[in-house]
N, C-alpha and C positions, 0 to 999 in steps of 0.2 A: 252295392255289390262291388267287390274288388276285381278288376280285370287283370289279365296276365301281366301287362306292363307295370301296373301299380304294385302287383304282388312282388315282382322282381325288385322294384325300387325299394319297397318296404323291407324285403329280406336283406337287401344290400346294406340298409341302414340299421339292421338289428331288430326291427319291429316284429319280424316273424321269427326271431330266434326262439329256441326251445323255451316253452312257457313254464313259469313257476306254477306250483299248485294253486288252482283257482284261476289260472289264465293270466296272460300278459307277460311281459318281460320285466324282470326285477329292475327297479330303477337304479340300484347301485351297479348292476351289471351293464345296464344301458349307458350309464355315465362313462364307464370305462370303454365300452365299445365305441362310443362317440369320440372320446378324447384320443384314443389310440388309433382311430380310423380302421378298426377291424372290419373288413368287408367280406371275409370268408364265412359263409353260413355255418359251416361245421365248427369253426372257432367261436363264432358268436354263441352258438348253442352250448358249447362246452363251457364258456365263461358264465353264461347264465345259470347253467345247472350247478356249476361249482359254487356260485354265490348262494343259490337256493339251498344246496346241501349244507354248506357251512352255517347258514342261518338255522336250518332244521336241526342241526346238531348243537345249536347254541354256542358256536365257536366264533362266529363272525365278529362279535363285539370284542373278542379277545385279541383280535389282530390289529397291529399297528401298520404293518407293511406286508403286502402280498404281491409277489412278482411272478406272474404266470408265463411270461416270455412267449407271447404269441404275436404273430404278424410278420416275423422273420427279419426285422430291421431294428437298428438302434433307436429309431424314432418311435417304434411301437413297444420295444422291450423295456424302455425306460420307465413306463408308467406303473404306479402303485395302484393295484386294483381297489384297495380300501379307500384311497383318496386320489383320484386320477387327475390332479392338477399339475401343471408343468412348472412346479416350484420346488425349491429345496425344502421348504416347510412342509410340503406334502410328501416328502421322502421319495421324490422322483429321482431315479438313478442318473448319475453322470458317469460315462464310461471314459476310461483313460488307457493309453497304451494299446496293445494288440489284443482286442476282443473281437471275435468273429461272431456274426449274427446269422442265424439260419432258422428254418422252420422248426428245428429241434431245440432251439434255445440259444444261449450264449456260450461261447467257448473261449477260455483263456489261452494265452500263448505260452504260459509257464515262465515268462521272463519279466514282463512289465504290464500286462493287461489286468485291469481290475475295474470295479464299479464302486462308487461311494453312494451309500444310501441316505446320508445326512441325518440318519436316525441314531441318536446317542444311546449308548447302553443304559444310562441312568434314567431314561424316560420311563422304563418299566421299573416296578418295585424290585428291591434287591432280592427278595425271596419269592418273586412271582414273575417269571419271564420264560420265554422259549425262543429258540432259533431252529430253522430247518432249511435243508436244501434237497433237491431231487437231482441226483447225478445220473447221467447216461454213459459215463466213461469209467471203465475199470482200470485204474491207474494207482500204482503203489509209490508213495513218496511223502516226505514231510512237507506237504503243501496244505494251505488253508483255503477252504471254499467260502467260509463266512467267519468273521471275527471282529471283535472290538478289542483293540490293544493299544496301549500307550504306556510304555515302560513296564507294564504288567498286564496280564490277561484279565479282561472282564468276562467275556463269553466267547467261545470258539469251538470249532470242531476240526479234527483231522479224521476224515472218514475212512482212510486206509493209509496209515502212516508207514514209515520205513520198516517197522517191526510187524507189519500186517496186523494192525490194530485199529479199532474205532475208538477215538479218544476225544473227550471234550468236557466242557463245564459251562455252567451259568453262574457268573459272578464268583469265580474262583472256588476255593475249597477243594476237597478231594475230587479228582476227575473220574468220570466214567472211563473205563479202559478195558476193552474186551477184544478178543481175537476177531479179525475180519479179513478175508482174502478177496472180497469183491466189493468195490466201491460204487456199485450201481444200485439205484433205488432211492427211497425216501429216508433220509437221516434226520434225526431230531434230538435235541437236548431240551428238557423242560424241568423247571423247578416251581413247585407250588408251596414249598415249606422251607424253613430254616434248618431242617435236619437231613434232607435227602434231595436227590435229583434223579431223573430217569433219562437214560439214553434209549433211543429206539431206532431200529433199522426195519423198515417196512412194518411188520406186525410183531416183531420180537423186541421185548423190552428188557432193560437192564437197570435195576434200581440200585443206587449207590448212596451210602451214608455220606453226607456232605454238608458242611456249614459254610454259608457264604462269607467271604472275607473282604471283598471290595465291591465298589459300585462306581466304576469309572465313567467319565463323560465322553470318552472317545466314540466317534460314530462307527457304525458297522460298515465294513467293506466286504464285497464279494470278490472271490478269486485271489485274495491275498490276506496276510495277517495284519489286519487293521492298519494302524499308522506306522507299522514297522518297515514298510516297503520291502517286504521279504516273503518268502514261501509262496510265491505266485503259483496258482493252480492252472494246469492245462485241461481241466475237465470241462465237459459239456453239462451245463446246468439248465434244467428244464423247468425249475420252479424254486422259489425261495420265500421264506416267511420269517417275520420277527414280530413278537408280541408278548402278551401276558402269558403266564404259565398255563399249561394244559394238564388236566388230570390224566391218569393213565387211560381211562375210558375215552376221554376226549381226544387223546393222541391217537388212539386206534381209529376212532371215527374220522379224524383228520386224514389219516392214511387212506381210508376208504374213499373219501371225497376227492383227494388229490389223484389217486390211482384211476378213478373213474374219469376224471378230467384228462389225464394223459392218454388213457385208452381211446377216448372219443376222438382225440386229434392225432392218434396213430403213432405215439412215441413212448408208450409205456415200457417199463422194465418189470418182468414177471413171467409167469407161465403163459405161453402163447398158444392160440388156436387159429389155424388157417383152414382154408376150404379144400385144398387138394390133399388127398390121402397120402400120396408119396411125399409131398412137401411136409406134411404133418409128421410123418415117421422120422424124417431127418431132423426137424425142429425139436422133436421130443428126445431123440437119441443123442443129438449133439448138444443138448442143453441150451438151446437158443432162447434167451429171455428178453431180447430186445425186439420190440414190436416192429421197428423199421426193418431189421434184418429178417425177421420171420416173414413179413409181407414181401420183401424182395425175393426171398426163396420161393414163396408161393407163386408170385408172378412169373418168375423164371421158369418154373416147372410147367405152369400153364402155357407159357409162350412156346417152350420147346415142344410140348405135345401138339399145340396148334400148328406148328411148322413141320410136324412129322419127324422131329429130330430126337425126341426122347428115346424111342426104341432103338436108335442107332448108337446109343451111348452104353459103354461098358463101365466107365468110371467117370464121375463128375465131382471135382473138388472145388467147392465155391469159396473156401477159406473165409468163413464168417464165424463170429463168436469171440475172436480175439485171443484165443489160447490154443496150445497144442492139443488139448483135449477136444476142443470143438473143431479145429482145423483138420483133424485126422480123418473125419468121416466122409465116405463116398455117398453123395446125394442119391445115386441110383440104387444103392443097396446099403443103407446106413446101419449095418450090424457091426459090432466091434470084433470082427474076425478077419484073419488073413484072406480067407476064401471070399470075403465081401470086398476085397481090395481096399481095406482100411489102411491108411498110411501109417508107417512107423518112422518117426523122425529120429535121425541120428546126427551127432555132431552139434555144431553151434547154430541154432536157429533163433530168430527173433519173431515173436508172434504178436500181432496187434490187430486193431479193427480194420486196417487196410490190407492185411494179408500176412504172408509168411516170408521172411527174408533169410536166405542161407548166408553163411559168413564167408563163403568163397575159399575156405581152406579145408574143412572136413565135414561140411553139412550136406546131407542128402536125405531124401525120404523114399523109403521102399514102398512101392505100390502093391507088391506081391502079384502083379499081373504080368504073365509071361506071354509074349506074342505067339509063340509056337503052340501054346495050349488054348488060347482064347480067341485070337484074331484070325482073319482070313488074309491070305497072302496078297491078293490084289484088291483089297477092299478095307481100307484102314486109315484112320486119321489120328493125329496128336495135336493138342492145342496148349497154349500157355499165354496168360495175360501178364505182361511185364510192366511194372510200375517204375522200373529203374533204367536209366540210360548208362550203359557201360560198354566197353569195347575190347574186352579181354577174351582169351581163349576159354570160353565157358559153354557148357551144354546145359540147357534148362530142363529138358526131359529127354531120356534116351537109354538105349541099350545097344551094345555091340558084342555079338557072340563070337564072330570068327573073321572080322574085317571084310565081310561080303554081305552082311545082313543088318546094316545099320537101320535103326529106328530112332530118329532124334530130331530135335529142334536145337540148333546151335545159333543163338540169336546174336548177331553183330560181333563176330570175331574179326578184328582188324578191318572193320567196315563192311563185312560181308555176312549175310545170314544164310545158313545152310539148312535145307529141308531134305530128310531122307526117310523113306518108308519101305522097309524090306528090300534094300538095294545096296549095291556096292558104290554107287555114285550118288550125286546130290543135285537138287535144284537149288540155284543160288540167286541172291538178290543183294544189290548194292544198297546198304542200309546206313543212313546217317543218324538214326536215333532208335534205340532199342526199346522204347516205350510203346506199348500197344498190345493188340491181340493178334497172336500168330497161330496159324494153322498149317501143319504139314499134312498133305492129303494124297491118297492114292485111290483111284476108282477103277483101274484096269492094270494089267501087267505092263503096259507101256504108257501109262498116264500117271505122272507125278507132278504135283503142283504145290506152290506155297502161297499163303494168303497173309496179308497184314491189314487189319482194320477193314475187313470186308472187301478188299480189292485183291485180285489175283496178281501177285508180283513176280512169280516165277513159274515156269512151265517147262517140262522136259519129257522126253520119251524113254528116259532111263528105265531099263527093265527091272522088274521085281525078281528077286532071287529066292532066298529062303527066309523063314520067320525066325527071329532070334530066340534061342533057348535060354532066356535069362529074364529076370524081373526088370521092368522099366523103373528107373529112378527119376525123381524130381529133384532139381537142384544140382544135378551132376548126371553123369552117364555111368551105367554099369559096363565097364570096358574090359572085355576078356576076363571077367570074373571079379574085378575090383572097381571101386568108385574112382572116377577120374574127371577132370575138367569141371571142377567145382564152380558154381555160379554165385554171383552176388545180387542177382536180380530178384526184387520182391515179386512174389507170385500172388496174384489176386484171383486166379481161376485157372484150372487146367482140366483137360478131358482126354480120354482115350476111347476110341470106338470105331465104328464102321466108316467107310469113305463117304464123302459128301459131294453131291452135285454142286455145280456153280451156284444155283439158286439157293440151295441149302446152306452153303458156306456163307453167302451174303446174309441170309436170314439169321444164321447163327451169330454173326457179329452183332447184328441189330439187337438180338435178345440179350447177349452178354453185355453189350455196352449199356443197354437200358438198366440191367441189373447193377452194374458198377455205378451208374449215375445215381440210382436211387439210394446207394450207400455213400454217395459223395466221395468216391475214390476213383472215378474214371480218369483216364489219361487220353 
């Protein structure tokens, strides 16, 4: 009989990982778990099931190199699941330049970061080979995530090139070249004949007539164009493979196995399901396909409800999804309507996985939320999570209707941050750095305070006046009918709602900071 202590020891060493059909841990999975020192039970289970699935689909023997990128460090990410020895001959990765390692895989810096597989393109037969990568980053540009190149291309992929296309080949010939505007998911190029090759994104396949024309000896590199020392990728790769060619049916089964693996460890790209109904409505309407982002939204909503903050919110803008289309939605009411306070972006904005950045000259977002119609005069807050340190005359969220009804956060203008909620005057704070989570808050006609990162930094008895009769803008202020005081600060979160008690304001920061941390964009 195995006691609790022994059970924990065995689980830590992979012996209680998810079992293969018939019981026990697959020995190939166990060899990798041991070599890479994978101690997390979920990751152990995922690796085991991946191996079992690939063998069940008769794909395992076709693999020369499988890089699952689990464990979160260079020392774990380097190992080849197919042959987990720490040698070049086993196609163990060696990382060069700026490559970041995390629980979500490897991330190139776009300038000099890459990995050498030591697996030469001509190890596979000229008409029988495949390459694949699983990308978690939507980035457009002529960068290569996997390639064998030495004066000429052997095999490579541009998964979203400068022309918004998925392009690639196995051993030259006519390339697969199809339109693609999202570089997230599993991308694969495979050849099993001398007359055609197939490109695949997730479950969509593109068959292209193609005759192989070369069979070079250059080794495959990840995150750059082979030996060219060029076209470095900034993408987050969560998986890569190199091996013999896969039939169309095998390629689809390969996606099924890899997607199940990514889902188990919480980093899949695809349709997402979460537990909270309000979070699910947002995830669906905003088109959130990143499992990490979907889980972060779900946990945020659950946390806000637990702290009795959810009902106080009129608009919550979490800025996830990396695009204007996703960033516009209000988490509290994710309908694509002005009446739901969905954002309208105007002017020059930059949208990315870390938030939305206005250009400081003509960019702002209309919330369509008018304080005089929606909010209570002495019970109101505004918030803004800034990822940028700047010191200009900028308003991050605000409206001024008549110079006596300011509603705004003016974060670090000449070293001072200004908080105003339905007032002619301000609470002020001497501010040395404009990065962080700011809340302007009013809970009574004579109580106005400002918060930064969960700490009350400003407090005044400035009286409330009237509520502004104009829409609140993000990235600037609607000032006497026109946008003014444009900001350059990247916004990773913003809210509008009822006033918060001191305890609620502190809890609000905790919830928002946990949300940002789970997305790896906290400041």
